[in-house]
C-alpha positions as CSV (number, residue, x, y, z in Angstrom):
1,M,4.1,-36.8,-20.1
2,S,7.1,-35.5,-22.2
3,E,8.4,-31.9,-22.5
4,A,7.9,-32.5,-26.2
5,T,4.0,-34.1,-26.1
6,R,3.6,-30.8,-23.9
7,L,4.7,-28.5,-26.5
8,E,2.7,-30.4,-29.1
9,E,-0.2,-29.8,-26.8
10,A,0.3,-25.7,-26.5
11,S,1.0,-25.8,-30.0
12,K,-2.6,-27.0,-30.6
13,H,-4.1,-24.4,-28.5
14,I,-2.5,-21.5,-30.4
15,K,-3.6,-23.2,-33.8
16,S,-7.0,-23.6,-32.5
17,A,-6.7,-20.1,-31.6
18,Q,-5.9,-18.9,-34.5
19,K,-8.2,-20.8,-37.0
20,K,-10.9,-19.6,-34.6
21,L,-10.0,-15.6,-35.4
22,K,-9.1,-16.8,-39.6
23,R,-13.0,-18.5,-39.1
24,G,-14.7,-15.0,-37.9
25,L,-13.0,-13.3,-40.6
26,T,-15.7,-15.3,-42.8
27,K,-18.1,-13.4,-41.5
28,W,-17.0,-10.0,-42.4
29,S,-15.9,-9.4,-38.8
30,I,-14.4,-10.9,-35.7
31,G,-17.1,-11.3,-32.7
32,A,-16.7,-11.1,-28.7
33,N,-17.5,-14.6,-28.9
34,D,-14.5,-15.5,-31.4
35,Y,-12.3,-13.4,-29.7
36,D,-13.1,-14.9,-26.5
37,V,-12.9,-18.3,-27.7
38,A,-9.3,-17.8,-28.9
39,A,-8.0,-16.0,-25.8
40,L,-9.5,-19.5,-23.6
41,E,-7.4,-21.0,-26.0
42,Y,-4.1,-18.9,-25.5
43,E,-4.5,-19.3,-22.0
44,S,-4.1,-23.2,-22.3
45,A,-1.1,-22.9,-24.3
46,A,0.4,-20.2,-21.8
47,K,-0.2,-22.2,-18.9
48,I,1.6,-25.2,-20.6
49,Y,4.9,-23.0,-21.2
50,Q,4.7,-21.5,-17.8
51,Y,4.5,-25.2,-16.6
52,L,7.5,-25.7,-18.6
53,K,9.6,-23.1,-17.4
54,K,9.7,-21.6,-21.2
55,H,9.5,-18.2,-19.5
56,K,10.1,-15.7,-22.6
57,T,7.2,-18.0,-24.8
58,A,4.6,-17.9,-21.4
59,I,5.0,-14.3,-21.0
60,E,4.7,-13.5,-25.3
61,T,0.9,-16.1,-25.0
62,W,-0.3,-15.0,-21.9
63,E,-0.1,-11.2,-23.4
64,T,-1.7,-12.2,-26.5
65,A,-4.3,-13.9,-24.3
66,A,-4.9,-10.9,-22.6
67,A,-5.1,-8.5,-26.0
68,H,-8.3,-11.3,-26.9
69,H,-9.7,-10.7,-24.0
70,E,-9.4,-6.7,-24.1
71,K,-10.8,-7.1,-27.8
72,A,-14.0,-9.2,-26.3
73,D,-14.5,-6.5,-23.7
74,N,-13.3,-9.4,-21.0
75,Y,-11.3,-7.1,-18.5
76,Y,-11.5,-9.0,-15.5
77,C,-9.4,-12.4,-17.6
78,Q,-7.5,-9.9,-19.3
79,G,-6.6,-8.9,-15.5
80,R,-5.9,-12.6,-14.7
81,C,-3.2,-12.9,-17.2
82,F,-1.4,-10.1,-16.3
83,E,-1.4,-11.5,-12.8
84,S,0.3,-14.4,-14.1
85,I,2.6,-13.0,-15.8
86,A,3.6,-10.6,-12.8
87,I,3.8,-14.2,-11.3
88,I,7.0,-15.5,-14.2
89,H,8.7,-12.1,-13.3
90,K,8.5,-12.7,-9.6
91,D,9.7,-16.1,-10.2
92,Q,12.8,-14.5,-12.3
93,K,13.6,-11.9,-9.7
94,N,12.6,-9.0,-12.2
95,Q,10.7,-6.8,-9.9
96,T,10.3,-4.0,-12.1
97,E,8.3,-6.0,-14.8
98,Q,6.2,-7.7,-11.8
99,I,5.0,-4.0,-11.2
100,N,4.6,-3.2,-14.8
101,A,2.3,-6.6,-15.0
102,I,0.6,-6.0,-11.4
103,L,-0.4,-2.7,-12.5
104,S,-2.1,-3.5,-15.9
105,A,-3.9,-5.8,-14.3
106,G,-5.3,-3.3,-11.8
107,K,-6.5,-1.0,-14.2
108,A,-8.0,-4.3,-16.0
109,Y,-9.7,-4.3,-13.1
110,L,-11.1,-0.6,-12.8
111,E,-12.2,-0.9,-16.6
112,D,-13.8,-4.3,-15.4
113,G,-15.6,-2.1,-12.7
114,K,-14.3,-3.8,-9.7
115,P,-12.4,-0.4,-7.8
116,D,-11.5,-2.9,-4.4
117,K,-9.4,-5.6,-7.1
118,G,-7.8,-2.5,-9.2
119,A,-7.0,-0.4,-6.0
120,D,-5.5,-3.9,-4.4
121,A,-3.4,-4.3,-7.2
122,Y,-1.7,-0.8,-6.9
123,I,-1.4,-1.9,-3.4
124,R,0.5,-5.3,-4.3
125,A,2.7,-3.1,-7.2
126,A,3.3,-0.4,-4.3
127,K,5.2,-3.5,-1.6
128,V,7.2,-4.8,-4.4
129,S,8.1,-1.3,-5.2
130,R,9.1,-0.8,-1.4
131,D,11.1,-4.3,-1.0
132,I,13.4,-3.2,-3.9
133,D,13.9,0.6,-1.8
134,S,11.9,2.8,-3.9
135,P,9.9,4.0,-1.5
136,V,8.7,7.1,-3.4
137,K,7.2,5.3,-6.6
138,A,5.6,3.1,-3.8
139,A,3.8,6.0,-2.2
140,E,2.8,6.9,-5.5
141,Y,1.2,3.9,-6.5
142,V,-0.3,3.5,-3.0
143,T,-1.6,7.0,-3.0
144,Q,-3.3,6.1,-6.3
145,A,-5.4,3.0,-4.1
146,L,-6.3,5.9,-2.1
147,T,-8.0,7.8,-4.3
148,I,-9.8,4.7,-6.3
149,L,-11.3,3.8,-2.8
150,D,-11.9,7.3,-1.8
151,D,-13.7,8.2,-4.7
152,E,-16.1,4.6,-4.3
153,E,-16.9,5.5,-0.8
154,L,-14.9,2.0,-0.1
155,Y,-13.6,3.5,2.9
156,H,-13.8,0.3,5.0
157,L,-10.9,-1.2,2.7
158,T,-8.6,2.2,3.6
159,P,-7.1,1.5,6.8
160,E,-4.2,-0.6,5.6
161,P,-3.2,0.9,2.7
162,A,-3.8,4.5,4.9
163,R,-0.9,3.0,6.8
164,L,1.4,1.7,4.1
165,L,1.7,5.3,3.2
166,I,2.3,6.3,6.7
167,S,5.2,4.5,7.1
168,L,6.2,4.6,3.0
169,R,7.0,8.5,4.0
170,V,8.4,8.6,7.1
171,K,10.9,5.4,6.2
172,S,12.0,8.1,3.6
173,G,12.0,11.1,5.8
174,D,9.3,13.4,4.1
175,Y,7.9,14.5,7.5
176,Q,5.8,17.0,5.9
177,K,3.9,14.3,3.3
178,A,3.5,12.0,6.2
179,V,1.9,14.6,8.1
180,E,-0.6,14.5,5.0
181,A,-1.1,10.9,5.2
182,I,-2.2,11.2,8.6
183,K,-4.3,14.1,7.8
184,R,-5.8,12.0,4.8
185,S,-6.5,8.9,6.8
186,A,-8.5,10.8,9.3
187,G,-11.1,12.0,7.1
188,F,-11.1,7.6,5.9
189,F,-11.5,7.2,9.7
190,K,-14.2,9.9,10.4
191,Q,-16.2,8.3,7.8
192,L,-15.7,4.5,9.6
193,K,-16.7,6.3,13.0
194,Q,-12.9,5.2,14.1
195,S,-12.7,8.6,16.6
196,H,-9.5,6.8,18.7
197,N,-7.5,6.4,15.4
198,I,-8.0,10.2,14.8
199,D,-6.8,11.2,18.1
200,K,-3.7,8.5,17.9
201,G,-3.1,10.7,14.5
202,A,-2.9,14.2,16.4
203,V,-0.3,12.9,18.8
204,E,1.7,11.2,15.6
205,I,1.4,14.6,13.8
206,V,2.8,16.6,17.1
207,I,5.8,14.2,16.6
208,L,6.9,14.3,13.4
209,R,6.4,17.9,13.6
210,L,8.6,18.1,16.7
211,A,11.2,15.5,14.9
212,A,11.3,18.0,12.2
213,K,12.0,21.0,15.2
214,D,9.0,22.6,14.2
215,P,6.5,23.1,17.3
216,V,4.8,26.0,15.9
217,L,3.7,23.7,13.1
218,A,2.6,21.1,15.2
219,E,0.6,23.5,18.0
220,R,-1.1,24.7,14.6
221,D,-1.8,21.1,13.4
222,L,-3.2,20.1,16.3
223,H,-5.3,23.1,17.2
224,S,-6.4,22.5,13.3
225,M,-6.7,18.6,14.2
226,S,-9.3,19.7,17.3
227,E,-11.4,22.4,15.2
228,T,-11.6,19.9,12.4
229,F,-12.5,16.4,14.1
230,G,-12.9,17.4,17.6
231,I,-9.9,15.5,19.5
232,D,-9.9,14.5,23.2
233,G,-9.0,11.9,25.6
234,E,-5.7,11.2,26.6
235,E,-4.1,11.7,23.2
236,A,-5.2,15.0,23.1
237,I,-3.6,15.8,26.5
238,T,-0.1,13.9,25.4
239,A,-0.3,16.3,22.2
240,Q,-0.6,19.2,24.5
241,D,2.0,18.3,26.3
242,L,4.4,17.0,24.4
243,V,4.1,20.4,22.6
244,R,4.4,22.6,25.7
245,A,7.3,20.9,27.1
246,Y,9.0,21.0,23.9
247,Q,8.9,25.0,23.5
248,E,9.5,25.8,27.6
249,A,12.4,23.2,26.9
250,D,11.6,20.9,29.6
251,E,13.8,17.9,28.4
252,E,12.6,16.4,32.2
253,Q,8.4,16.9,31.9
254,F,9.5,15.6,27.7
255,N,10.7,12.6,28.5
256,S,8.2,11.8,31.1
257,V,5.2,12.6,28.3
258,L,7.1,10.6,25.9
259,G,7.4,7.2,28.3
260,R,3.5,7.5,28.9
261,Q,2.0,4.3,27.7
262,V,-0.5,5.9,24.8
263,L,2.5,6.7,22.5
264,T,3.3,2.6,22.6
265,F,0.1,2.3,20.9
266,L,0.9,4.6,18.0
267,H,2.4,3.6,14.2
268,P,5.6,1.5,15.0
269,D,7.5,3.6,12.7
270,I,6.6,7.0,14.8
271,A,6.6,5.3,17.8
272,R,10.2,4.5,17.3
273,L,11.1,8.0,15.9
274,S,9.2,9.1,19.2
275,K,11.6,7.7,21.3
276,K,15.1,9.3,19.8
277,L,13.2,13.0,20.2
278,S,14.4,15.8,22.6
279,V,13.8,19.2,23.1
280,S,17.0,20.5,21.8
281,G,16.4,19.2,18.1
282,A,19.4,16.8,18.7
283,P,18.8,12.7,18.3
284,K,18.9,11.0,22.1
285,P,22.5,9.1,22.7
286,A,21.7,5.2,22.5
287,K,21.4,5.4,26.2
288,Q,19.3,8.2,27.1
289,A,16.6,7.0,24.6
290,S,16.7,3.4,26.5
291,D,16.8,5.4,29.4
292,A,13.4,7.6,28.5
293,A,11.8,4.2,27.4
294,A,12.2,2.6,31.0
295,T,10.4,5.4,32.5
296,A,6.8,4.5,30.4
297,D,4.2,2.2,32.8
298,T,5.4,-0.9,33.7
299,T,1.9,-2.3,32.7
300,A,2.5,-0.6,28.8
301,V,2.3,-3.4,26.4
302,A,5.2,-4.0,23.8
303,E,5.6,-2.0,20.7
304,P,3.2,-3.2,17.7
305,D,4.5,-5.1,15.0
306,E,4.6,-3.0,11.4
307,D,1.9,-5.7,10.1
308,D,-0.2,-5.8,13.3
309,M,-3.4,-4.3,12.6
310,E,-4.5,-4.3,16.5
311,Y,-3.2,-0.4,15.9
312,W,-6.4,-0.1,13.6
313,K,-8.3,-1.2,16.3
């Protein structure tokens, strides 16, 4: 089928939609069904424009379809229209508009009573923001997603965004907010009865505090986590030993603790950060950091990749 034939077909869909809405006016008002039928016609036209790579026209037509779906209270379909717009912007490498379209889809899903899909849209927007080096905005979107999931008690969906938020905070150097993110995730893990992840969080908090050269806060947070969540096991011992060795400026003991296998199971970004720690507060030279890592138990597993969900098991 030629391009001209396809464009003519798209034009017929639009005329059909306009005719439907005009016909609705003769009934004194346009009903939801009129808007719904018109929206579907605009969708058909938009798909043709998108296939033909008439990007501007396709976006405008998808937006019109979305607007009519909204008038018909069909928010799920409205969201799907915005998803199609996001795809076009992605293909054109227009990440800012792609993010806006994804967020619009998320809002439509929330309006439709689908918090899981709404939260997922915010997470996807965050990942695009992260990829264009906007960690602060990305963290904002993930935080919104977690709030949605928390409000709806969808705790089983919180691990991935919680982990992403921690990563964003650590990579941006905002250790205070990284600690806050870990504490919040501990609340989710409590609901999920995953005490082992809470225990790992306690060690991660200590490492972040020591990276910020604040052993006092490290000790205070460790006590708070113990009081609130009852952390125990190897993680609790390791966290206590790290704080003690740091306070006593015992570099040898500190490096020995950092070589324990338990640290290989922490959040990857925090595990990497731990290899740079020293009791002086100054970053370790590359050779020294390598030597410290080499003291770890030879049976230790390799550090997990950032997207390795074994971290949460």
